[in-house]
Every structure is written in C-alpha cells, then in structure tokens.
BAMAR-62327 format. One line per 8 residues: number of its first residue (from 1); their letters; for each residue y, x, z of N, C-alpha, C, O. Coordinates in nm, 2 decimals, padded with zeros to 4 digits, always signed. Last residue first. Layout:
BEGIN
NUM) a) Y:X:Z:Y:X:Z:Y:X:Z:Y:X:Z  ...
This chain:
BEGIN
169) xxxxxxxx) +19.74:+22.48:-00.76:+19.78:+22.48:-00.62:+19.73:+22.61:-00.55:+19.75:+22.63:-00.43  +19.49:+22.42:-01.00:+19.62:+22.45:-00.96:+19.63:+22.45:-00.80:+19.53:+22.42:-00.73  +19.23:+22.34:-01.06:+19.27:+22.47:-01.11:+19.41:+22.51:-01.05:+19.44:+22.63:-01.04  +19.20:+22.08:-00.98:+19.12:+22.18:-00.91:+19.16:+22.32:-00.95:+19.13:+22.42:-00.88  +19.43:+21.85:-00.93:+19.39:+21.94:-01.03:+19.33:+22.06:-00.96:+19.39:+22.14:-00.89  +19.46:+21.52:-00.86:+19.41:+21.64:-00.80:+19.37:+21.73:-00.92:+19.28:+21.70:-01.00  +19.71:+21.28:-00.84:+19.62:+21.36:-00.92:+19.58:+21.48:-00.84:+19.66:+21.54:-00.77  +19.76:+20.94:-00.73:+19.78:+21.08:-00.72:+19.68:+21.16:-00.80:+19.57:+21.11:-00.83
161) xxxxxxxx) +19.91:+20.62:-00.70:+19.81:+20.71:-00.77:+19.85:+20.85:-00.75:+19.97:+20.89:-00.74  +19.98:+20.49:-00.37:+20.02:+20.53:-00.50:+19.91:+20.61:-00.57:+19.81:+20.65:-00.50  +19.73:+20.30:-00.20:+19.83:+20.39:-00.21:+19.88:+20.41:-00.35:+19.82:+20.34:-00.44  +19.64:+19.96:-00.11:+19.62:+20.08:-00.19:+19.75:+20.17:-00.20:+19.86:+20.12:-00.21  +19.51:+19.79:+00.14:+19.64:+19.82:+00.09:+19.63:+19.96:+00.02:+19.62:+20.06:+00.09  +19.29:+19.54:+00.21:+19.30:+19.68:+00.17:+19.43:+19.70:+00.10:+19.46:+19.63:+00.00  +19.18:+19.28:+00.29:+19.29:+19.35:+00.36:+19.30:+19.50:+00.33:+19.31:+19.58:+00.43  +18.85:+19.32:+00.15:+18.95:+19.23:+00.22:+19.05:+19.32:+00.29:+19.01:+19.42:+00.36
153) xxxxxxxx) +18.61:+19.38:+00.03:+18.74:+19.43:-00.03:+18.85:+19.34:+00.02:+18.94:+19.30:-00.05  +18.37:+19.35:+00.15:+18.43:+19.23:+00.09:+18.56:+19.26:+00.02:+18.62:+19.17:-00.04  +18.33:+19.61:+00.25:+18.23:+19.55:+00.16:+18.29:+19.43:+00.08:+18.26:+19.41:-00.03  +18.55:+19.64:+00.42:+18.53:+19.73:+00.31:+18.44:+19.67:+00.20:+18.46:+19.67:+00.08  +18.50:+19.44:+00.60:+18.62:+19.43:+00.52:+18.61:+19.52:+00.40:+18.66:+19.49:+00.29  +18.27:+19.53:+00.72:+18.27:+19.41:+00.65:+18.39:+19.39:+00.56:+18.38:+19.34:+00.44  +18.36:+19.77:+00.84:+18.26:+19.78:+00.73:+18.26:+19.65:+00.65:+18.25:+19.65:+00.53  +18.53:+19.65:+01.04:+18.58:+19.74:+00.94:+18.49:+19.75:+00.82:+18.54:+19.74:+00.70
145) xxxxxxxx) +18.34:+19.50:+01.19:+18.45:+19.43:+01.12:+18.51:+19.52:+01.01:+18.53:+19.47:+00.90  +18.19:+19.72:+01.29:+18.13:+19.61:+01.21:+18.23:+19.54:+01.13:+18.21:+19.51:+01.01  +18.38:+19.86:+01.43:+18.31:+19.93:+01.31:+18.25:+19.82:+01.23:+18.25:+19.83:+01.10  +18.45:+19.68:+01.64:+18.55:+19.73:+01.54:+18.48:+19.78:+01.42:+18.52:+19.74:+01.31  +18.29:+19.60:+01.84:+18.27:+19.53:+01.72:+18.36:+19.58:+01.61:+18.36:+19.54:+01.49  +18.36:+19.73:+02.07:+18.23:+19.77:+02.01:+18.21:+19.70:+01.88:+18.12:+19.74:+01.80  +18.59:+19.60:+02.16:+18.61:+19.72:+02.08:+18.48:+19.77:+02.01:+18.48:+19.84:+01.92  +18.61:+19.26:+02.10:+18.55:+19.36:+02.18:+18.55:+19.49:+02.10:+18.50:+19.49:+01.99
137) xxxxxxxx) +18.77:+19.13:+01.92:+18.77:+19.08:+02.06:+18.70:+19.18:+02.15:+18.74:+19.18:+02.27  +18.96:+19.19:+01.65:+18.86:+19.26:+01.73:+18.87:+19.21:+01.88:+18.96:+19.24:+01.95  +19.17:+19.05:+01.55:+19.04:+19.04:+01.49:+18.93:+19.10:+01.57:+18.81:+19.06:+01.55  +19.41:+19.12:+01.67:+19.34:+19.00:+01.72:+19.21:+18.97:+01.65:+19.13:+18.89:+01.70  +19.49:+19.35:+01.52:+19.46:+19.36:+01.67:+19.38:+19.24:+01.71:+19.28:+19.26:+01.79  +19.34:+19.38:+01.20:+19.44:+19.33:+01.29:+19.39:+19.34:+01.44:+19.27:+19.33:+01.46  +19.28:+19.63:+01.00:+19.20:+19.55:+01.10:+19.30:+19.51:+01.20:+19.34:+19.59:+01.29  +19.31:+19.73:+00.67:+19.39:+19.67:+00.79:+19.30:+19.59:+00.87:+19.25:+19.48:+00.83
129) xxxxxxxx) +19.25:+20.01:+00.51:+19.18:+19.89:+00.55:+19.24:+19.84:+00.68:+19.22:+19.90:+00.78  +19.41:+20.16:+00.25:+19.41:+20.15:+00.40:+19.35:+20.01:+00.43:+19.40:+19.91:+00.38  +19.29:+20.35:-00.01:+19.32:+20.22:+00.04:+19.31:+20.22:+00.19:+19.21:+20.26:+00.25  +19.40:+20.61:-00.22:+19.33:+20.57:-00.10:+19.38:+20.43:-00.06:+19.50:+20.40:-00.07  +19.34:+20.71:-00.56:+19.41:+20.63:-00.46:+19.33:+20.63:-00.34:+19.21:+20.64:-00.34  +19.37:+20.91:-00.86:+19.30:+20.87:-00.73:+19.40:+20.79:-00.65:+19.52:+20.80:-00.66  +19.33:+20.99:-01.20:+19.42:+20.93:-01.09:+19.33:+20.88:-00.98:+19.22:+20.82:-01.00  +19.29:+21.26:-01.40:+19.22:+21.17:-01.32:+19.31:+21.12:-01.20:+19.36:+21.20:-01.12
121) xxxxxxxx) +19.40:+21.46:-01.55:+19.45:+21.32:-01.58:+19.38:+21.22:-01.49:+19.40:+21.10:-01.51  +19.28:+21.69:-01.49:+19.43:+21.68:-01.46:+19.48:+21.54:-01.48:+19.59:+21.51:-01.44  +18.97:+21.59:-01.34:+19.05:+21.65:-01.45:+19.20:+21.63:-01.42:+19.23:+21.57:-01.32  +18.65:+21.56:-01.22:+18.79:+21.59:-01.18:+18.86:+21.65:-01.31:+18.81:+21.75:-01.37  +18.39:+21.54:-01.26:+18.47:+21.44:-01.32:+18.62:+21.46:-01.29:+18.71:+21.38:-01.34  +18.27:+21.75:-01.12:+18.25:+21.74:-01.26:+18.34:+21.64:-01.33:+18.37:+21.65:-01.45  +18.30:+21.76:-00.85:+18.40:+21.82:-00.92:+18.38:+21.81:-01.07:+18.47:+21.85:-01.15  +18.25:+21.55:-00.60:+18.20:+21.57:-00.74:+18.31:+21.63:-00.83:+18.39:+21.56:-00.87
113) xxxxxxxx) +18.40:+21.58:-00.37:+18.26:+21.57:-00.36:+18.19:+21.60:-00.50:+18.09:+21.67:-00.50  +18.67:+21.74:-00.24:+18.61:+21.70:-00.37:+18.46:+21.70:-00.35:+18.40:+21.80:-00.32  +18.84:+21.62:+00.04:+18.73:+21.70:-00.01:+18.69:+21.64:-00.14:+18.67:+21.52:-00.16  +19.15:+21.63:+00.19:+19.07:+21.56:+00.09:+18.97:+21.66:+00.04:+19.00:+21.77:+00.00  +19.27:+21.62:+00.51:+19.21:+21.71:+00.42:+19.13:+21.62:+00.32:+19.04:+21.54:+00.37  +19.59:+21.52:+00.65:+19.45:+21.52:+00.63:+19.40:+21.62:+00.53:+19.48:+21.68:+00.46  +19.82:+21.40:+00.85:+19.80:+21.52:+00.77:+19.65:+21.53:+00.76:+19.58:+21.56:+00.87  +19.98:+21.09:+00.86:+19.86:+21.17:+00.89:+19.86:+21.29:+00.80:+19.89:+21.28:+00.68
105) xxxxxxxx) +20.25:+20.90:+00.98:+20.20:+21.00:+00.89:+20.08:+21.07:+00.94:+20.07:+21.11:+01.06  +20.39:+20.59:+00.99:+20.29:+20.68:+01.06:+20.24:+20.77:+00.96:+20.18:+20.73:+00.86  +20.71:+20.45:+01.00:+20.60:+20.51:+00.92:+20.52:+20.60:+01.01:+20.57:+20.68:+01.09  +20.89:+20.13:+01.05:+20.84:+20.27:+01.08:+20.73:+20.32:+00.99:+20.66:+20.24:+00.92  +20.97:+19.88:+01.04:+21.02:+19.97:+00.93:+20.99:+20.11:+00.96:+21.05:+20.20:+00.91  +20.88:+19.84:+01.37:+20.94:+19.78:+01.25:+21.00:+19.88:+01.16:+21.08:+19.97:+01.21  +20.62:+20.08:+01.47:+20.75:+20.00:+01.49:+20.80:+19.94:+01.36:+20.76:+19.98:+01.25  +20.29:+20.05:+01.50:+20.39:+20.11:+01.42:+20.51:+20.02:+01.43:+20.51:+19.90:+01.41
97) xxxxxxxx) +20.02:+20.12:+01.71:+20.14:+20.04:+01.69:+20.23:+20.12:+01.60:+20.25:+20.24:+01.61  +19.66:+20.10:+01.74:+19.78:+20.18:+01.70:+19.90:+20.08:+01.68:+19.88:+19.97:+01.62  +19.39:+20.07:+01.95:+19.50:+20.00:+01.88:+19.61:+20.10:+01.86:+19.66:+20.17:+01.95  +19.06:+20.22:+01.91:+19.19:+20.20:+01.98:+19.29:+20.13:+01.89:+19.27:+20.12:+01.77  +18.73:+20.34:+01.95:+18.82:+20.25:+01.89:+18.95:+20.23:+01.97:+18.94:+20.23:+02.10  +18.68:+20.70:+01.97:+18.66:+20.57:+02.02:+18.76:+20.47:+01.96:+18.87:+20.52:+01.92  +18.57:+21.03:+02.00:+18.61:+20.93:+01.91:+18.58:+20.79:+01.97:+18.47:+20.77:+02.02  +18.59:+21.38:+02.00:+18.57:+21.26:+02.08:+18.64:+21.15:+02.00:+18.74:+21.16:+01.94
89) xxxxxxxx) +18.62:+21.59:+01.80:+18.52:+21.60:+01.90:+18.49:+21.47:+01.98:+18.38:+21.44:+02.03  +18.64:+21.57:+01.44:+18.70:+21.54:+01.57:+18.59:+21.53:+01.68:+18.48:+21.49:+01.66  +18.75:+21.63:+01.12:+18.65:+21.68:+01.23:+18.72:+21.64:+01.36:+18.83:+21.68:+01.39  +18.77:+21.48:+00.82:+18.83:+21.50:+00.95:+18.72:+21.54:+01.05:+18.61:+21.47:+01.05  +18.83:+21.43:+00.49:+18.75:+21.51:+00.58:+18.83:+21.53:+00.71:+18.94:+21.58:+00.71  +18.81:+21.17:+00.25:+18.89:+21.23:+00.36:+18.80:+21.30:+00.45:+18.70:+21.25:+00.50  +18.68:+21.23:-00.08:+18.67:+21.16:+00.06:+18.77:+21.24:+00.15:+18.81:+21.35:+00.12  +18.59:+21.18:-00.42:+18.67:+21.23:-00.32:+18.64:+21.16:-00.19:+18.59:+21.05:-00.18
81) xxxxxxxx) +18.42:+21.04:-00.59:+18.42:+21.19:-00.61:+18.52:+21.26:-00.50:+18.52:+21.38:-00.50  +18.44:+20.77:-00.59:+18.35:+20.83:-00.49:+18.34:+20.99:-00.51:+18.26:+21.05:-00.44  +18.76:+20.62:-00.57:+18.67:+20.70:-00.66:+18.57:+20.78:-00.56:+18.62:+20.84:-00.47  +18.93:+20.52:-00.41:+18.90:+20.44:-00.52:+18.80:+20.50:-00.61:+18.75:+20.44:-00.71  +18.85:+20.57:-00.06:+18.90:+20.62:-00.19:+18.86:+20.52:-00.30:+18.77:+20.43:-00.28  +18.98:+20.43:+00.25:+18.87:+20.44:+00.15:+18.93:+20.49:+00.02:+19.04:+20.45:-00.02  +19.05:+20.44:+00.59:+19.10:+20.47:+00.45:+18.98:+20.49:+00.36:+18.88:+20.57:+00.39  +18.96:+20.41:+00.84:+19.04:+20.30:+00.79:+19.08:+20.32:+00.64:+19.15:+20.24:+00.58
73) xxxxxxxx) +18.87:+20.66:+00.91:+18.77:+20.55:+00.89:+18.83:+20.43:+00.83:+18.76:+20.35:+00.76  +19.06:+20.84:+00.96:+19.03:+20.82:+00.81:+18.92:+20.71:+00.80:+18.90:+20.67:+00.68  +19.08:+20.88:+01.22:+19.17:+20.78:+01.16:+19.13:+20.75:+01.02:+19.16:+20.64:+00.97  +18.91:+20.99:+01.44:+18.88:+20.98:+01.30:+18.95:+20.86:+01.23:+18.89:+20.76:+01.19  +19.03:+20.94:+01.69:+19.03:+21.07:+01.63:+19.01:+21.06:+01.48:+19.08:+21.12:+01.40  +19.02:+20.67:+01.76:+19.11:+20.76:+01.83:+19.13:+20.89:+01.76:+19.24:+20.95:+01.76  +19.02:+20.44:+01.48:+18.95:+20.53:+01.58:+19.05:+20.63:+01.63:+19.14:+20.67:+01.57  +19.19:+20.13:+01.49:+19.14:+20.24:+01.42:+19.06:+20.33:+01.52:+19.04:+20.28:+01.63
65) xxxxxxxx) +19.37:+19.82:+01.45:+19.26:+19.90:+01.51:+19.22:+20.01:+01.42:+19.22:+20.00:+01.30  +19.72:+19.76:+01.48:+19.59:+19.76:+01.41:+19.49:+19.85:+01.48:+19.53:+19.93:+01.56  +20.04:+19.61:+01.47:+19.93:+19.66:+01.56:+19.80:+19.65:+01.48:+19.77:+19.55:+01.41  +20.37:+19.64:+01.41:+20.24:+19.63:+01.34:+20.14:+19.69:+01.43:+20.14:+19.81:+01.47  +20.65:+19.46:+01.51:+20.56:+19.57:+01.54:+20.43:+19.54:+01.47:+20.38:+19.42:+01.48  +20.87:+19.33:+01.25:+20.78:+19.31:+01.36:+20.70:+19.44:+01.39:+20.67:+19.51:+01.29  +20.99:+19.34:+01.01:+21.08:+19.35:+01.12:+21.00:+19.33:+01.25:+21.06:+19.30:+01.36  +20.80:+19.55:+00.78:+20.84:+19.42:+00.84:+20.93:+19.45:+00.95:+20.95:+19.56:+00.99
57) xxxxxxxx) +20.66:+19.76:+00.67:+20.78:+19.71:+00.60:+20.83:+19.58:+00.65:+20.90:+19.51:+00.59  +20.52:+20.03:+00.79:+20.54:+19.89:+00.83:+20.67:+19.84:+00.77:+20.78:+19.89:+00.81  +20.32:+20.27:+00.62:+20.46:+20.22:+00.65:+20.45:+20.07:+00.68:+20.39:+19.99:+00.61  +20.15:+20.56:+00.62:+20.13:+20.41:+00.64:+20.26:+20.36:+00.69:+20.31:+20.40:+00.80  +20.08:+20.85:+00.44:+20.17:+20.77:+00.51:+20.13:+20.62:+00.51:+20.08:+20.57:+00.41  +19.94:+21.16:+00.43:+19.91:+21.02:+00.40:+20.00:+20.93:+00.50:+19.99:+20.94:+00.62  +19.93:+21.46:+00.28:+20.01:+21.38:+00.37:+19.99:+21.24:+00.33:+20.01:+21.20:+00.22  +19.67:+21.70:+00.24:+19.74:+21.59:+00.20:+19.82:+21.52:+00.31:+19.78:+21.53:+00.43
49) xxxxxxxx) +19.50:+21.98:+00.11:+19.58:+21.93:+00.22:+19.66:+21.81:+00.16:+19.72:+21.82:+00.05  +19.18:+22.00:-00.03:+19.32:+21.99:-00.04:+19.39:+21.93:+00.08:+19.33:+21.84:+00.14  +18.89:+22.18:-00.11:+18.96:+22.10:-00.02:+19.11:+22.11:-00.05:+19.16:+22.21:-00.09  +18.57:+22.23:-00.22:+18.71:+22.24:-00.27:+18.78:+22.13:-00.18:+18.75:+22.02:-00.18  +18.30:+22.44:-00.09:+18.37:+22.31:-00.12:+18.51:+22.34:-00.17:+18.56:+22.45:-00.15  +18.22:+22.65:+00.19:+18.19:+22.59:+00.06:+18.27:+22.46:+00.04:+18.29:+22.39:+00.13  +18.28:+22.72:+00.45:+18.31:+22.81:+00.35:+18.28:+22.76:+00.21:+18.32:+22.82:+00.11  +18.44:+22.60:+00.74:+18.34:+22.58:+00.64:+18.38:+22.67:+00.52:+18.50:+22.68:+00.49
41) xxxxxxxx) +18.67:+22.64:+00.89:+18.54:+22.65:+00.96:+18.42:+22.64:+00.86:+18.31:+22.67:+00.90  +18.91:+22.82:+00.69:+18.85:+22.70:+00.75:+18.72:+22.73:+00.81:+18.66:+22.84:+00.79  +18.99:+23.03:+00.55:+19.07:+23.01:+00.67:+19.01:+22.89:+00.74:+19.06:+22.85:+00.85  +18.84:+23.02:+00.32:+18.82:+23.14:+00.41:+18.89:+23.12:+00.54:+18.85:+23.18:+00.64  +18.94:+22.81:+00.17:+18.82:+22.79:+00.26:+18.79:+22.91:+00.35:+18.72:+22.89:+00.45  +19.26:+22.72:+00.13:+19.17:+22.84:+00.12:+19.06:+22.83:+00.22:+19.08:+22.82:+00.34  +19.34:+22.42:-00.02:+19.32:+22.50:+00.10:+19.23:+22.61:+00.07:+19.13:+22.60:-00.01  +19.60:+22.31:-00.24:+19.46:+22.35:-00.22:+19.45:+22.44:-00.10:+19.53:+22.53:-00.08
33) xxxxxxxx) +19.86:+22.09:-00.12:+19.81:+22.20:-00.19:+19.66:+22.23:-00.16:+19.61:+22.17:-00.07  +19.96:+21.83:-00.08:+20.04:+21.94:-00.05:+19.99:+22.07:-00.12:+20.07:+22.14:-00.17  +19.98:+21.51:-00.23:+19.89:+21.63:-00.22:+19.99:+21.75:-00.19:+20.09:+21.77:-00.26  +20.05:+21.22:-00.07:+20.11:+21.33:-00.13:+20.02:+21.45:-00.12:+19.98:+21.49:+00.00  +20.03:+20.87:-00.07:+19.95:+21.00:-00.05:+20.03:+21.10:-00.13:+20.06:+21.08:-00.25  +20.12:+20.57:+00.10:+20.14:+20.67:+00.00:+20.06:+20.80:+00.04:+20.04:+20.83:+00.15  +20.14:+20.22:+00.15:+20.08:+20.35:+00.18:+20.12:+20.45:+00.07:+20.15:+20.41:-00.04  +20.27:+19.94:+00.33:+20.26:+20.02:+00.21:+20.21:+20.15:+00.25:+20.22:+20.20:+00.36
25) xxxxxxxx) +20.28:+19.61:+00.44:+20.22:+19.74:+00.46:+20.23:+19.81:+00.33:+20.19:+19.75:+00.22  +20.40:+19.37:+00.37:+20.43:+19.42:+00.50:+20.38:+19.57:+00.52:+20.43:+19.64:+00.61  +20.48:+19.38:+00.02:+20.41:+19.33:+00.14:+20.46:+19.40:+00.26:+20.56:+19.47:+00.26  +20.61:+19.44:-00.22:+20.52:+19.53:-00.17:+20.44:+19.49:-00.04:+20.35:+19.55:+00.00  +20.65:+19.20:-00.47:+20.68:+19.23:-00.33:+20.57:+19.32:-00.27:+20.45:+19.30:-00.28  +20.77:+19.24:-00.79:+20.65:+19.25:-00.71:+20.69:+19.29:-00.56:+20.76:+19.39:-00.54  +20.95:+19.00:-00.95:+20.96:+19.12:-00.88:+20.84:+19.13:-00.78:+20.82:+19.04:-00.70  +20.92:+18.74:-01.03:+20.86:+18.84:-01.11:+20.87:+18.98:-01.05:+20.79:+19.07:-01.08
17) xxxxxxxx) +21.07:+18.59:-00.86:+20.93:+18.58:-00.85:+20.86:+18.69:-00.93:+20.75:+18.73:-00.89  +21.33:+18.63:-00.96:+21.29:+18.69:-00.83:+21.14:+18.68:-00.81:+21.09:+18.77:-00.74  +21.31:+18.49:-01.20:+21.34:+18.63:-01.20:+21.30:+18.69:-01.07:+21.23:+18.80:-01.07  +21.28:+18.23:-01.11:+21.17:+18.29:-01.18:+21.19:+18.44:-01.20:+21.09:+18.51:-01.20  +21.53:+18.19:-00.98:+21.41:+18.18:-00.90:+21.29:+18.25:-00.98:+21.22:+18.32:-00.92  +21.71:+18.21:-01.19:+21.72:+18.31:-01.08:+21.59:+18.31:-01.00:+21.54:+18.42:-00.96  +21.63:+17.99:-01.34:+21.62:+18.13:-01.40:+21.62:+18.23:-01.29:+21.55:+18.33:-01.29  +21.68:+17.79:-01.16:+21.55:+17.81:-01.21:+21.53:+17.95:-01.27:+21.43:+18.01:-01.24
9) xxxxxxxx) +21.96:+17.82:-01.13:+21.88:+17.83:-01.02:+21.73:+17.86:-01.06:+21.67:+17.94:-01.00  +22.05:+17.75:-01.40:+22.08:+17.89:-01.34:+21.98:+17.91:-01.22:+21.93:+18.02:-01.21  +21.97:+17.49:-01.41:+21.91:+17.58:-01.50:+21.93:+17.73:-01.45:+21.83:+17.81:-01.45  +22.14:+17.38:-01.21:+21.99:+17.37:-01.20:+21.92:+17.47:-01.29:+21.83:+17.54:-01.24  +22.39:+17.44:-01.32:+22.35:+17.50:-01.19:+22.20:+17.49:-01.17:+22.14:+17.59:-01.12  +22.36:+17.28:-01.57:+22.38:+17.42:-01.57:+22.35:+17.49:-01.43:+22.28:+17.59:-01.43  +22.36:+17.01:-01.56:+22.23:+17.08:-01.55:+22.24:+17.23:-01.54:+22.15:+17.30:-01.51  +22.61:+16.92:-01.60:+22.56:+16.90:-01.47:+22.43:+16.98:-01.45:+22.39:+17.01:-01.33
1) x) +22.65:+16.96:-01.87:+22.72:+17.05:-01.77:+22.66:+17.03:-01.63:+22.66:+17.13:-01.56
C-alpha cells in the first residue's frame, strides 16, 4: 500500500512525458489559393497565396533576427520543388519581436519550381530558422549565421504539412 502513491506518480510522469511539447515556437502554413499570373508582374510560373504564421508559445517576448523586407530568408522548404517568392525594394537585417503567446502572420507567395513531382498527395512544410537576438553581434553577420544554421539544420521549427494541388484552387 505504501508504494501505490509512488507507482501512481511514476505512471503520471511517464504519461506526461509521452505528450509531445510543441516548444516555444510553432509555425503553420495555410494555402489560400492559386494566383492568376495575369494579375502579377510576372507571367510565367505557378504561384499560390499562403498565410504563414509564427507563434510564440511562451510567456516571454520572443526576439529574432530577420530581413526588413525579405522575411522569407528565415523560412526553408522541406522540398526543393517549392520556394517562397517575395519581391522587395529595400532590405536590411533587423530584430522582430513577438509578444508572449502572440502570432506574427505573413502573407506570402509560394512558387512551384518543379511541377513534375507535384501531386495531390505530396506533403510540403516550411521550416522557420530561428536566429536569436543575442547570436548576432553585428548585423552584417546575420546572413552568415542564418546560412550556417540552415546548413547545420540547427534551430529550425517546421510547420504543419500542407498539400499543393496544381489543378485546384
């Protein structure tokens, strides 16, 4: 009888450890629809509008480095047949803040690079590459640090899986 509380505690602890903790950062991608290229500055290619969310799941302010205009620099695809397309006239490294339990939403364009492997069952993801405020001592080093994280697959937070169907939308 004396061991019942201990056994109960061990069972409770092991059950809680099995639950996957999403961490302090979560991401999500929602495909809004296929874009009509006649309304865009470019006439060739297959493009989709997407909403990309970055959520701070902590009770602290989240500070990270990105580019002032080309925010997609911090986002990488899990498949080389897609990429984020952003056109911006002026660009420089800057720090972004997300309030506790806040979400930053980007409206972006996903470009299909290789349409031969796209199918209705192909799952895609985008990973957010987190560059902490304190990791960059001089803003001129931001791109070097970002590329190093991408190459070493460090501090990447992957989105949900999403499907692009080139025939629909």
